[in-house]
N, C-alpha and C positions, 0 to 999 in steps of 0.2 A: 545102731549102732545111736546115741544120744550127742546133740555136740549142750555148750550150755556158752548163753550171751550175758556175762559177769556188768554189768549195768557200773559203769565207775566215772559218769562225764559230769555227775550233778553239780550244782551251786554251790550244796553243802546253808540255805542263804537261811533255815530254822536256826545251822548253828550260829555261826554266827559271821565274822570274814577267815576262819582258818579254814582250810576244808579237811572234813571232818574222820577223810578217809582215810588223811596222816597222820592221826591224830591217836596218842599213843590209848592202848587202854591193854592195860598188863603186860604192858612194859613190849605190843606189840605196836603199828601202826593198826587199825582198823579193817585193813583191805586185804588186810594180810589173812584174817581169818579167812575168811568165804574163802579168798583165792588157794590155800591151804587146804581145803576140807576137799572142794570139787578137785582139786590134782588127787588124792586117794578114796574119788569117786569112781563109778563108771565108767562118768562124763566121758568118751576118746578124744575131748575137743571143746575148748574155751577161749571165745572169742570177747574178748575185756575191749568194751567202751569208752574210753576215754572223752574229758572236755577239759575244765577244767583245770589247773594246775597240772596241765598232760607233763608235763617232763618232771616237776618231782613225782606225782604218783608212777609214774612210766619206768623211775629210780626203786623201783618196792620190787617189782613186779619178775620173777624170779626167770632166768632163760630157761626153756624148755620148751617141748616139742608140744606139749599139746594143748602151749599159747600162743594166742594170735596176737595182737594187739591193733584194735584202725585208732583212730579221732573222728572223732564228727564233728566239725565243725562249729552246726546245726545244736551244739547243747541246750543251749539256752531255754532254745520251742519245747521240753519237757523232755520224760522220759520214752516219750514212739517214736521222737526221732534219733533216740539211742536203739532203739529195738529193729527198728528198719534197717540202720545200717549195719549192726552185726548183723541181722540175718543173709546179706549179702555175702559174707563172711564162713556162716558156717560149712562145717563139712558135706561134700556133696553125697557121703555115699548116707550121710544122717536120714533115721530114720521116725526122727525126733529133735522140739530143741524144750530146754530150758528157759526159764527167762528167768535170772537173779540178779540177787540185787545185794550190791557191792556190803554195805550200811549194812547186814542181819550177822552178827560174830557166834551164832551162836547154835545153828544149826553143827550137825554134823554129819560129814560123810558116812554112814548108814544113811543120816537122812533121806540125806540126795536117792542114797539106793534103795530105798528103798518106795519113793516115788516113780521111780527109770522100772524098777522090780515092777511096780503094781503096772504102770505104763505100757510095759510092753507085753500084758498081759490081752488088752486091750489096744492098738495102736492107730483103731478110725479118730479118738476121741480124747482132749482135753482131760491131763488127770491135775487133778488139786487137791493140795496136802489141809488134811481137814485138821485139827486138833480145840476139842469139847465144842462142835460143831460150829465154829469159826475157821471161816475159810485163811489161807496163806498163806505162803511162798517157798519158792518158786514153782509156778507154773509150768507144767509140762504139755507141749502141743504137739498135735501128731505133724511130720512133714507139708500137707496136705495146704492147715492154715495158714502157711507164706503168704497165700492170696490174701485169706482174711484179712489182715489182720495191716495188709498194704493203706490197708486207711484206715489208721488210725492216727490221733491226730493229740496234743498238747499232755501234758504232766497224769494223765488216766493211764499210762499202762495198754493191758489185751484186756483188762477186765471187762468190758465194753463185750468184746468179744465173747468172753465165755457168758455173760445176760443173757447173749442171743441163742443160746448151743449148748449142745447139752454133752456130757460134761460126768466125769469121775470124780469120784474124794475116796482118800487116801488118809485111815487116819492114823493120824500120829501125834504117837506119847508123852510132846516134850513141844511145850509153847514153843520152843526155842521157830517155829517156823510166822510166827508173830512177832515178834522181835529183832522191834530197827533201833537202831540210836541213832537222832535224831537230832537231841541236843544236848548242851552238855552237862545234866542233869541223865542224860542217860548212860555215860560209862564210870558214872558213881556207884549205880547196881549192880 
């Protein structure tokens, strides 16, 4: 069983004063794309970590038994704090967890499933999606990595953990794993 931690707590500082997750992209809020793709994937539970504008974002999250929502009161400290709080809420039966970014609307359920399927072949080391030799997101970690991740800080996420450990790469045929929306111009592409 794989859980997903969907990071939706950021400040959208590169976007401007609005929260980019609530900005419409092709007529829907940006957040809805990641959430919908995860719901259609093989992921068994999704922990959505909220921070800035938590009430407004909460209104965009559908009621679904797969979804748990948690608030990170320390969200201004960076992505690491959201990953750590999300880890506390993943399903106890999970043998792995994906750290997913909510500003990556182009990732399809089939991409999440390919990462999960590849990870399930070797559940002892992380699985990183790769497009044309460039590593992307989301990364799937074995549950045993919870203890290694406990020491991350700031906005680096878990990349530092990958640099210090072996990991498998799964080739993805789409650049979707590299595309996140940070600036207003990203919404126009």
